[in-house]
N, CA, C, O and CB atoms as a CASP TS submission, in Angstrom:
PFRMAT TS
TARGET T0000
AUTHOR 0000-0000-0000
METHOD Language model
MODEL 1
PARENT N/A
ATOM      1  N   VAL     1     -16.611 -71.787 -46.108  1.00  0.00           N
ATOM      2  CA  VAL     1     -15.872 -71.634 -47.341  1.00  0.00           C
ATOM      3  C   VAL     1     -14.666 -70.744 -47.064  1.00  0.00           C
ATOM      4  O   VAL     1     -14.796 -69.642 -46.531  1.00  0.00           O
ATOM      5  CB  VAL     1     -16.768 -71.041 -48.467  1.00  0.00           C
ATOM      6  N   ARG     2     -13.530 -71.231 -47.425  1.00  0.00           N
ATOM      7  CA  ARG     2     -12.305 -70.448 -47.245  1.00  0.00           C
ATOM      8  C   ARG     2     -11.827 -69.962 -48.605  1.00  0.00           C
ATOM      9  O   ARG     2     -11.841 -70.698 -49.592  1.00  0.00           O
ATOM     10  CB  ARG     2     -11.197 -71.287 -46.538  1.00  0.00           C
ATOM     11  N   ALA     3     -11.411 -68.724 -48.629  1.00  0.00           N
ATOM     12  CA  ALA     3     -10.916 -68.133 -49.867  1.00  0.00           C
ATOM     13  C   ALA     3      -9.779 -67.176 -49.525  1.00  0.00           C
ATOM     14  O   ALA     3      -9.719 -66.642 -48.417  1.00  0.00           O
ATOM     15  CB  ALA     3     -12.057 -67.395 -50.640  1.00  0.00           C
ATOM     16  N   PRO     4      -8.885 -66.965 -50.476  1.00  0.00           N
ATOM     17  CA  PRO     4      -7.811 -66.004 -50.210  1.00  0.00           C
ATOM     18  C   PRO     4      -8.370 -64.587 -50.124  1.00  0.00           C
ATOM     19  O   PRO     4      -9.477 -64.334 -50.598  1.00  0.00           O
ATOM     20  CB  PRO     4      -6.727 -66.083 -51.305  1.00  0.00           C
ATOM     21  N   PRO     5      -7.626 -63.670 -49.533  1.00  0.00           N
ATOM     22  CA  PRO     5      -8.109 -62.287 -49.432  1.00  0.00           C
ATOM     23  C   PRO     5      -8.292 -61.656 -50.812  1.00  0.00           C
ATOM     24  O   PRO     5      -7.606 -62.002 -51.774  1.00  0.00           O
ATOM     25  CB  PRO     5      -7.136 -61.444 -48.599  1.00  0.00           C
ATOM     26  N   PHE     6      -9.220 -60.737 -50.876  1.00  0.00           N
ATOM     27  CA  PHE     6      -9.521 -60.031 -52.116  1.00  0.00           C
ATOM     28  C   PHE     6      -8.348 -59.116 -52.435  1.00  0.00           C
ATOM     29  O   PHE     6      -7.980 -58.284 -51.605  1.00  0.00           O
ATOM     30  CB  PHE     6     -10.856 -59.221 -52.004  1.00  0.00           C
ATOM     31  N   THR     7      -7.749 -59.246 -53.620  1.00  0.00           N
ATOM     32  CA  THR     7      -6.548 -58.486 -53.944  1.00  0.00           C
ATOM     33  C   THR     7      -6.794 -57.311 -54.878  1.00  0.00           C
ATOM     34  O   THR     7      -5.942 -56.427 -54.976  1.00  0.00           O
ATOM     35  CB  THR     7      -5.541 -59.389 -54.553  1.00  0.00           C
ATOM     36  N   ARG     8      -7.926 -57.272 -55.567  1.00  0.00           N
ATOM     37  CA  ARG     8      -8.211 -56.143 -56.452  1.00  0.00           C
ATOM     38  C   ARG     8      -8.629 -54.938 -55.626  1.00  0.00           C
ATOM     39  O   ARG     8      -9.305 -55.093 -54.608  1.00  0.00           O
ATOM     40  CB  ARG     8      -9.312 -56.506 -57.476  1.00  0.00           C
ATOM     41  N   PRO     9      -8.237 -53.729 -56.048  1.00  0.00           N
ATOM     42  CA  PRO     9      -8.662 -52.538 -55.293  1.00  0.00           C
ATOM     43  C   PRO     9     -10.170 -52.355 -55.360  1.00  0.00           C
ATOM     44  O   PRO     9     -10.806 -52.718 -56.350  1.00  0.00           O
ATOM     45  CB  PRO     9      -7.962 -51.282 -55.828  1.00  0.00           C
ATOM     46  N   LEU    10     -10.740 -51.788 -54.298  1.00  0.00           N
ATOM     47  CA  LEU    10     -12.177 -51.548 -54.256  1.00  0.00           C
ATOM     48  C   LEU    10     -12.557 -50.465 -55.250  1.00  0.00           C
ATOM     49  O   LEU    10     -11.801 -49.516 -55.459  1.00  0.00           O
ATOM     50  CB  LEU    10     -12.623 -51.156 -52.841  1.00  0.00           C
ATOM     51  N   ARG    11     -13.727 -50.602 -55.865  1.00  0.00           N
ATOM     52  CA  ARG    11     -14.214 -49.599 -56.812  1.00  0.00           C
ATOM     53  C   ARG    11     -14.685 -48.374 -56.050  1.00  0.00           C
ATOM     54  O   ARG    11     -15.227 -48.482 -54.949  1.00  0.00           O
ATOM     55  CB  ARG    11     -15.357 -50.167 -57.689  1.00  0.00           C
ATOM     56  N   LYS    12     -14.474 -47.211 -56.645  1.00  0.00           N
ATOM     57  CA  LYS    12     -14.997 -45.967 -56.087  1.00  0.00           C
ATOM     58  C   LYS    12     -16.214 -45.575 -56.900  1.00  0.00           C
ATOM     59  O   LYS    12     -16.235 -45.739 -58.120  1.00  0.00           O
ATOM     60  CB  LYS    12     -13.918 -44.828 -56.093  1.00  0.00           C
ATOM     61  N   TYR    13     -17.228 -45.058 -56.224  1.00  0.00           N
ATOM     62  CA  TYR    13     -18.463 -44.654 -56.882  1.00  0.00           C
ATOM     63  C   TYR    13     -18.734 -43.186 -56.600  1.00  0.00           C
ATOM     64  O   TYR    13     -18.403 -42.669 -55.533  1.00  0.00           O
ATOM     65  CB  TYR    13     -19.648 -45.526 -56.414  1.00  0.00           C
ATOM     66  N   CYS    14     -19.339 -42.527 -57.575  1.00  0.00           N
ATOM     67  CA  CYS    14     -19.692 -41.115 -57.461  1.00  0.00           C
ATOM     68  C   CYS    14     -20.644 -40.937 -56.279  1.00  0.00           C
ATOM     69  O   CYS    14     -21.613 -41.682 -56.137  1.00  0.00           O
ATOM     70  CB  CYS    14     -20.339 -40.588 -58.781  1.00  0.00           C
ATOM     71  N   ASP    15     -20.363 -39.954 -55.440  1.00  0.00           N
ATOM     72  CA  ASP    15     -21.193 -39.710 -54.260  1.00  0.00           C
ATOM     73  C   ASP    15     -22.549 -39.123 -54.613  1.00  0.00           C
ATOM     74  O   ASP    15     -23.462 -39.167 -53.789  1.00  0.00           O
ATOM     75  CB  ASP    15     -20.477 -38.785 -53.307  1.00  0.00           C
ATOM     76  N   LEU    16     -22.711 -38.575 -55.811  1.00  0.00           N
ATOM     77  CA  LEU    16     -23.994 -37.989 -56.203  1.00  0.00           C
ATOM     78  C   LEU    16     -24.788 -38.891 -57.138  1.00  0.00           C
ATOM     79  O   LEU    16     -26.008 -38.989 -57.002  1.00  0.00           O
ATOM     80  CB  LEU    16     -23.768 -36.652 -56.865  1.00  0.00           C
ATOM     81  N   THR    17     -24.119 -39.558 -58.094  1.00  0.00           N
ATOM     82  CA  THR    17     -24.846 -40.357 -59.083  1.00  0.00           C
ATOM     83  C   THR    17     -24.802 -41.855 -58.813  1.00  0.00           C
ATOM     84  O   THR    17     -25.684 -42.587 -59.263  1.00  0.00           O
ATOM     85  CB  THR    17     -24.293 -40.090 -60.445  1.00  0.00           C
ATOM     86  N   GLY    18     -23.798 -42.317 -58.090  1.00  0.00           N
ATOM     87  CA  GLY    18     -23.654 -43.748 -57.840  1.00  0.00           C
ATOM     88  C   GLY    18     -22.943 -44.490 -58.953  1.00  0.00           C
ATOM     89  O   GLY    18     -22.819 -45.714 -58.893  1.00  0.00           O
ATOM     90  N   LEU    19     -22.471 -43.779 -59.970  1.00  0.00           N
ATOM     91  CA  LEU    19     -21.764 -44.400 -61.086  1.00  0.00           C
ATOM     92  C   LEU    19     -20.294 -44.623 -60.724  1.00  0.00           C
ATOM     93  O   LEU    19     -19.744 -43.879 -59.912  1.00  0.00           O
ATOM     94  CB  LEU    19     -21.882 -43.526 -62.356  1.00  0.00           C
ATOM     95  N   PRO    20     -19.644 -45.645 -61.318  1.00  0.00           N
ATOM     96  CA  PRO    20     -18.221 -45.872 -61.047  1.00  0.00           C
ATOM     97  C   PRO    20     -17.393 -44.656 -61.480  1.00  0.00           C
ATOM     98  O   PRO    20     -17.704 -44.016 -62.484  1.00  0.00           O
ATOM     99  CB  PRO    20     -17.726 -47.148 -61.777  1.00  0.00           C
ATOM    100  N   THR    21     -16.351 -44.346 -60.729  1.00  0.00           N
ATOM    101  CA  THR    21     -15.550 -43.160 -61.034  1.00  0.00           C
ATOM    102  C   THR    21     -14.091 -43.338 -60.668  1.00  0.00           C
ATOM    103  O   THR    21     -13.728 -44.225 -59.895  1.00  0.00           O
ATOM    104  CB  THR    21     -16.106 -41.958 -60.314  1.00  0.00           C
ATOM    105  N   ASN    22     -13.262 -42.479 -61.237  1.00  0.00           N
ATOM    106  CA  ASN    22     -11.842 -42.422 -60.895  1.00  0.00           C
ATOM    107  C   ASN    22     -11.444 -41.048 -60.378  1.00  0.00           C
ATOM    108  O   ASN    22     -10.264 -40.812 -60.118  1.00  0.00           O
ATOM    109  CB  ASN    22     -10.994 -42.784 -62.104  1.00  0.00           C
ATOM    110  N   TYR    23     -12.395 -40.141 -60.223  1.00  0.00           N
ATOM    111  CA  TYR    23     -12.100 -38.754 -59.876  1.00  0.00           C
ATOM    112  C   TYR    23     -12.512 -38.435 -58.442  1.00  0.00           C
ATOM    113  O   TYR    23     -13.552 -38.891 -57.967  1.00  0.00           O
ATOM    114  CB  TYR    23     -12.805 -37.809 -60.840  1.00  0.00           C
ATOM    115  N   THR    24     -11.679 -37.643 -57.756  1.00  0.00           N
ATOM    116  CA  THR    24     -11.971 -37.186 -56.402  1.00  0.00           C
ATOM    117  C   THR    24     -11.683 -35.696 -56.312  1.00  0.00           C
ATOM    118  O   THR    24     -10.621 -35.240 -56.734  1.00  0.00           O
ATOM    119  CB  THR    24     -11.142 -37.973 -55.352  1.00  0.00           C
ATOM    120  N   ASP    25     -12.622 -34.941 -55.765  1.00  0.00           N
ATOM    121  CA  ASP    25     -12.426 -33.509 -55.554  1.00  0.00           C
ATOM    122  C   ASP    25     -11.414 -33.334 -54.426  1.00  0.00           C
ATOM    123  O   ASP    25     -11.648 -33.822 -53.320  1.00  0.00           O
ATOM    124  CB  ASP    25     -13.781 -32.786 -55.219  1.00  0.00           C
ATOM    125  N   PRO    26     -10.296 -32.652 -54.672  1.00  0.00           N
ATOM    126  CA  PRO    26      -9.271 -32.528 -53.633  1.00  0.00           C
ATOM    127  C   PRO    26      -9.696 -31.662 -52.447  1.00  0.00           C
ATOM    128  O   PRO    26      -9.159 -31.822 -51.351  1.00  0.00           O
ATOM    129  CB  PRO    26      -8.022 -31.960 -54.232  1.00  0.00           C
ATOM    130  N   VAL    27     -10.640 -30.756 -52.644  1.00  0.00           N
ATOM    131  CA  VAL    27     -11.065 -29.865 -51.559  1.00  0.00           C
ATOM    132  C   VAL    27     -12.053 -30.566 -50.634  1.00  0.00           C
ATOM    133  O   VAL    27     -11.878 -30.562 -49.415  1.00  0.00           O
ATOM    134  CB  VAL    27     -11.696 -28.584 -52.131  1.00  0.00           C
ATOM    135  N   SER    28     -13.096 -31.168 -51.215  1.00  0.00           N
ATOM    136  CA  SER    28     -14.155 -31.767 -50.394  1.00  0.00           C
ATOM    137  C   SER    28     -13.923 -33.247 -50.098  1.00  0.00           C
ATOM    138  O   SER    28     -14.420 -33.763 -49.097  1.00  0.00           O
ATOM    139  CB  SER    28     -15.488 -31.600 -51.082  1.00  0.00           C
ATOM    140  N   GLY    29     -13.175 -33.931 -50.956  1.00  0.00           N
ATOM    141  CA  GLY    29     -12.972 -35.364 -50.791  1.00  0.00           C
ATOM    142  C   GLY    29     -14.072 -36.207 -51.408  1.00  0.00           C
ATOM    143  O   GLY    29     -14.043 -37.432 -51.293  1.00  0.00           O
ATOM    144  N   LEU    30     -15.055 -35.570 -52.071  1.00  0.00           N
ATOM    145  CA  LEU    30     -16.140 -36.307 -52.712  1.00  0.00           C
ATOM    146  C   LEU    30     -15.666 -36.914 -54.027  1.00  0.00           C
ATOM    147  O   LEU    30     -14.879 -36.312 -54.757  1.00  0.00           O
ATOM    148  CB  LEU    30     -17.351 -35.389 -52.953  1.00  0.00           C
ATOM    149  N   HIS    31     -16.158 -38.113 -54.315  1.00  0.00           N
ATOM    150  CA  HIS    31     -15.890 -38.757 -55.599  1.00  0.00           C
ATOM    151  C   HIS    31     -16.933 -38.266 -56.594  1.00  0.00           C
ATOM    152  O   HIS    31     -18.107 -38.139 -56.248  1.00  0.00           O
ATOM    153  CB  HIS    31     -15.914 -40.326 -55.477  1.00  0.00           C
ATOM    154  N   TYR    32     -16.510 -37.986 -57.845  1.00  0.00           N
ATOM    155  CA  TYR    32     -17.456 -37.501 -58.848  1.00  0.00           C
ATOM    156  C   TYR    32     -17.238 -38.202 -60.176  1.00  0.00           C
ATOM    157  O   TYR    32     -16.137 -38.666 -60.474  1.00  0.00           O
ATOM    158  CB  TYR    32     -17.326 -35.985 -59.025  1.00  0.00           C
ATOM    159  N   PHE    33     -18.317 -38.277 -60.985  1.00  0.00           N
ATOM    160  CA  PHE    33     -18.316 -39.031 -62.232  1.00  0.00           C
ATOM    161  C   PHE    33     -17.738 -38.248 -63.405  1.00  0.00           C
ATOM    162  O   PHE    33     -16.914 -38.776 -64.152  1.00  0.00           O
ATOM    163  CB  PHE    33     -19.713 -39.463 -62.560  1.00  0.00           C
ATOM    164  N   ASP    34     -18.156 -37.003 -63.576  1.00  0.00           N
ATOM    165  CA  ASP    34     -17.690 -36.206 -64.711  1.00  0.00           C
ATOM    166  C   ASP    34     -17.706 -34.721 -64.360  1.00  0.00           C
ATOM    167  O   ASP    34     -17.985 -34.345 -63.221  1.00  0.00           O
ATOM    168  CB  ASP    34     -18.562 -36.473 -65.958  1.00  0.00           C
ATOM    169  N   ALA    35     -17.405 -33.884 -65.351  1.00  0.00           N
ATOM    170  CA  ALA    35     -17.276 -32.444 -65.114  1.00  0.00           C
ATOM    171  C   ALA    35     -18.582 -31.807 -64.654  1.00  0.00           C
ATOM    172  O   ALA    35     -18.560 -30.874 -63.850  1.00  0.00           O
ATOM    173  CB  ALA    35     -16.794 -31.756 -66.371  1.00  0.00           C
ATOM    174  N   SER    36     -19.714 -32.291 -65.146  1.00  0.00           N
ATOM    175  CA  SER    36     -20.989 -31.694 -64.732  1.00  0.00           C
ATOM    176  C   SER    36     -21.264 -31.963 -63.253  1.00  0.00           C
ATOM    177  O   SER    36     -21.784 -31.094 -62.553  1.00  0.00           O
ATOM    178  CB  SER    36     -22.144 -32.242 -65.593  1.00  0.00           C
ATOM    179  N   VAL    37     -20.924 -33.139 -62.780  1.00  0.00           N
ATOM    180  CA  VAL    37     -21.096 -33.455 -61.355  1.00  0.00           C
ATOM    181  C   VAL    37     -20.101 -32.643 -60.524  1.00  0.00           C
ATOM    182  O   VAL    37     -20.421 -32.205 -59.420  1.00  0.00           O
ATOM    183  CB  VAL    37     -20.905 -34.982 -61.096  1.00  0.00           C
ATOM    184  N   TYR    38     -18.898 -32.446 -61.058  1.00  0.00           N
ATOM    185  CA  TYR    38     -17.895 -31.637 -60.359  1.00  0.00           C
ATOM    186  C   TYR    38     -18.397 -30.211 -60.159  1.00  0.00           C
ATOM    187  O   TYR    38     -18.181 -29.620 -59.101  1.00  0.00           O
ATOM    188  CB  TYR    38     -16.567 -31.628 -61.141  1.00  0.00           C
ATOM    189  N   GLN    39     -19.059 -29.660 -61.161  1.00  0.00           N
ATOM    190  CA  GLN    39     -19.618 -28.314 -61.033  1.00  0.00           C
ATOM    191  C   GLN    39     -20.700 -28.271 -59.955  1.00  0.00           C
ATOM    192  O   GLN    39     -20.813 -27.284 -59.228  1.00  0.00           O
ATOM    193  CB  GLN    39     -20.192 -27.843 -62.379  1.00  0.00           C
ATOM    194  N   GLN    40     -21.496 -29.337 -59.848  1.00  0.00           N
ATOM    195  CA  GLN    40     -22.514 -29.405 -58.797  1.00  0.00           C
ATOM    196  C   GLN    40     -21.859 -29.452 -57.417  1.00  0.00           C
ATOM    197  O   GLN    40     -22.337 -28.817 -56.477  1.00  0.00           O
ATOM    198  CB  GLN    40     -23.419 -30.638 -59.001  1.00  0.00           C
ATOM    199  N   ILE    41     -20.774 -30.201 -57.300  1.00  0.00           N
ATOM    200  CA  ILE    41     -20.068 -30.295 -56.021  1.00  0.00           C
ATOM    201  C   ILE    41     -19.512 -28.928 -55.630  1.00  0.00           C
ATOM    202  O   ILE    41     -19.584 -28.537 -54.465  1.00  0.00           O
ATOM    203  CB  ILE    41     -18.927 -31.340 -56.100  1.00  0.00           C
ATOM    204  N   LYS    42     -18.960 -28.203 -56.601  1.00  0.00           N
ATOM    205  CA  LYS    42     -18.403 -26.881 -56.324  1.00  0.00           C
ATOM    206  C   LYS    42     -19.476 -25.909 -55.834  1.00  0.00           C
ATOM    207  O   LYS    42     -19.176 -24.994 -55.068  1.00  0.00           O
ATOM    208  CB  LYS    42     -17.728 -26.323 -57.572  1.00  0.00           C
ATOM    209  N   ALA    43     -20.728 -26.101 -56.269  1.00  0.00           N
ATOM    210  CA  ALA    43     -21.820 -25.209 -55.880  1.00  0.00           C
ATOM    211  C   ALA    43     -22.455 -25.604 -54.542  1.00  0.00           C
ATOM    212  O   ALA    43     -23.260 -24.846 -54.000  1.00  0.00           O
ATOM    213  CB  ALA    43     -22.881 -25.197 -56.964  1.00  0.00           C
ATOM    214  N   MET    44     -22.109 -26.771 -54.006  1.00  0.00           N
ATOM    215  CA  MET    44     -22.718 -27.250 -52.766  1.00  0.00           C
ATOM    216  C   MET    44     -22.158 -26.512 -51.553  1.00  0.00           C
ATOM    217  O   MET    44     -21.004 -26.083 -51.548  1.00  0.00           O
ATOM    218  CB  MET    44     -22.494 -28.758 -52.613  1.00  0.00           C
ATOM    219  N   SER    45     -22.991 -26.373 -50.531  1.00  0.00           N
ATOM    220  CA  SER    45     -22.525 -25.792 -49.268  1.00  0.00           C
ATOM    221  C   SER    45     -21.697 -26.835 -48.515  1.00  0.00           C
ATOM    222  O   SER    45     -21.766 -28.027 -48.812  1.00  0.00           O
ATOM    223  CB  SER    45     -23.730 -25.304 -48.395  1.00  0.00           C
ATOM    224  N   SER    46     -20.929 -26.379 -47.557  1.00  0.00           N
ATOM    225  CA  SER    46     -20.100 -27.314 -46.793  1.00  0.00           C
ATOM    226  C   SER    46     -20.958 -28.281 -45.978  1.00  0.00           C
ATOM    227  O   SER    46     -20.551 -29.418 -45.742  1.00  0.00           O
ATOM    228  CB  SER    46     -19.150 -26.547 -45.866  1.00  0.00           C
ATOM    229  N   ALA    47     -22.137 -27.843 -45.547  1.00  0.00           N
ATOM    230  CA  ALA    47     -23.040 -28.738 -44.808  1.00  0.00           C
ATOM    231  C   ALA    47     -23.535 -29.866 -45.708  1.00  0.00           C
ATOM    232  O   ALA    47     -23.633 -31.011 -45.267  1.00  0.00           O
ATOM    233  CB  ALA    47     -24.241 -27.951 -44.237  1.00  0.00           C
ATOM    234  N   ALA    48     -23.846 -29.553 -46.963  1.00  0.00           N
ATOM    235  CA  ALA    48     -24.300 -30.576 -47.905  1.00  0.00           C
ATOM    236  C   ALA    48     -23.175 -31.557 -48.220  1.00  0.00           C
ATOM    237  O   ALA    48     -23.415 -32.756 -48.360  1.00  0.00           O
ATOM    238  CB  ALA    48     -24.816 -29.927 -49.199  1.00  0.00           C
ATOM    239  N   VAL    49     -21.955 -31.053 -48.330  1.00  0.00           N
ATOM    240  CA  VAL    49     -20.800 -31.922 -48.574  1.00  0.00           C
ATOM    241  C   VAL    49     -20.624 -32.874 -47.398  1.00  0.00           C
ATOM    242  O   VAL    49     -20.383 -34.065 -47.598  1.00  0.00           O
ATOM    243  CB  VAL    49     -19.509 -31.085 -48.797  1.00  0.00           C
ATOM    244  N   GLN    50     -20.740 -32.366 -46.182  1.00  0.00           N
ATOM    245  CA  GLN    50     -20.592 -33.207 -44.995  1.00  0.00           C
ATOM    246  C   GLN    50     -21.662 -34.290 -44.935  1.00  0.00           C
ATOM    247  O   GLN    50     -21.383 -35.406 -44.497  1.00  0.00           O
ATOM    248  CB  GLN    50     -20.649 -32.353 -43.735  1.00  0.00           C
ATOM    249  N   LYS    51     -22.888 -33.977 -45.369  1.00  0.00           N
ATOM    250  CA  LYS    51     -23.957 -34.982 -45.401  1.00  0.00           C
ATOM    251  C   LYS    51     -23.621 -36.087 -46.391  1.00  0.00           C
ATOM    252  O   LYS    51     -23.844 -37.264 -46.108  1.00  0.00           O
ATOM    253  CB  LYS    51     -25.304 -34.332 -45.770  1.00  0.00           C
ATOM    254  N   CYS    52     -23.083 -35.714 -47.555  1.00  0.00           N
ATOM    255  CA  CYS    52     -22.696 -36.716 -48.553  1.00  0.00           C
ATOM    256  C   CYS    52     -21.581 -37.606 -48.025  1.00  0.00           C
ATOM    257  O   CYS    52     -21.607 -38.822 -48.217  1.00  0.00           O
ATOM    258  CB  CYS    52     -22.254 -36.036 -49.857  1.00  0.00           C
ATOM    259  N   LEU    53     -20.606 -37.006 -47.364  1.00  0.00           N
ATOM    260  CA  LEU    53     -19.505 -37.787 -46.810  1.00  0.00           C
ATOM    261  C   LEU    53     -19.988 -38.710 -45.694  1.00  0.00           C
ATOM    262  O   LEU    53     -19.468 -39.815 -45.541  1.00  0.00           O
ATOM    263  CB  LEU    53     -18.408 -36.861 -46.287  1.00  0.00           C
ATOM    264  N   ALA    54     -20.967 -38.274 -44.919  1.00  0.00           N
ATOM    265  CA  ALA    54     -21.500 -39.099 -43.830  1.00  0.00           C
ATOM    266  C   ALA    54     -22.244 -40.314 -44.369  1.00  0.00           C
ATOM    267  O   ALA    54     -22.252 -41.372 -43.739  1.00  0.00           O
ATOM    268  CB  ALA    54     -22.430 -38.270 -42.940  1.00  0.00           C
ATOM    269  N   MET    55     -22.873 -40.163 -45.542  1.00  0.00           N
ATOM    270  CA  MET    55     -23.615 -41.286 -46.127  1.00  0.00           C
ATOM    271  C   MET    55     -22.686 -42.330 -46.720  1.00  0.00           C
ATOM    272  O   MET    55     -23.083 -43.482 -46.889  1.00  0.00           O
ATOM    273  CB  MET    55     -24.570 -40.787 -47.199  1.00  0.00           C
ATOM    274  N   ARG    56     -21.478 -41.955 -47.032  1.00  0.00           N
ATOM    275  CA  ARG    56     -20.526 -42.884 -47.624  1.00  0.00           C
ATOM    276  C   ARG    56     -20.200 -43.930 -46.600  1.00  0.00           C
ATOM    277  O   ARG    56     -19.409 -44.833 -46.870  1.00  0.00           O
ATOM    278  CB  ARG    56     -19.246 -42.166 -48.109  1.00  0.00           C
TER
END
């Protein structure tokens, strides 16, 4: 089956909840869903952030 290339941008998902998101933490690079998840990201250690980024 031949089809043209996919032209819509890929969806981004929250690294903690898995929900669709438009937000990215500028310091860690993690995608987050809302302010409560952002607060959790701010409280995470750098090792935990690296584990989340590795799973992406």
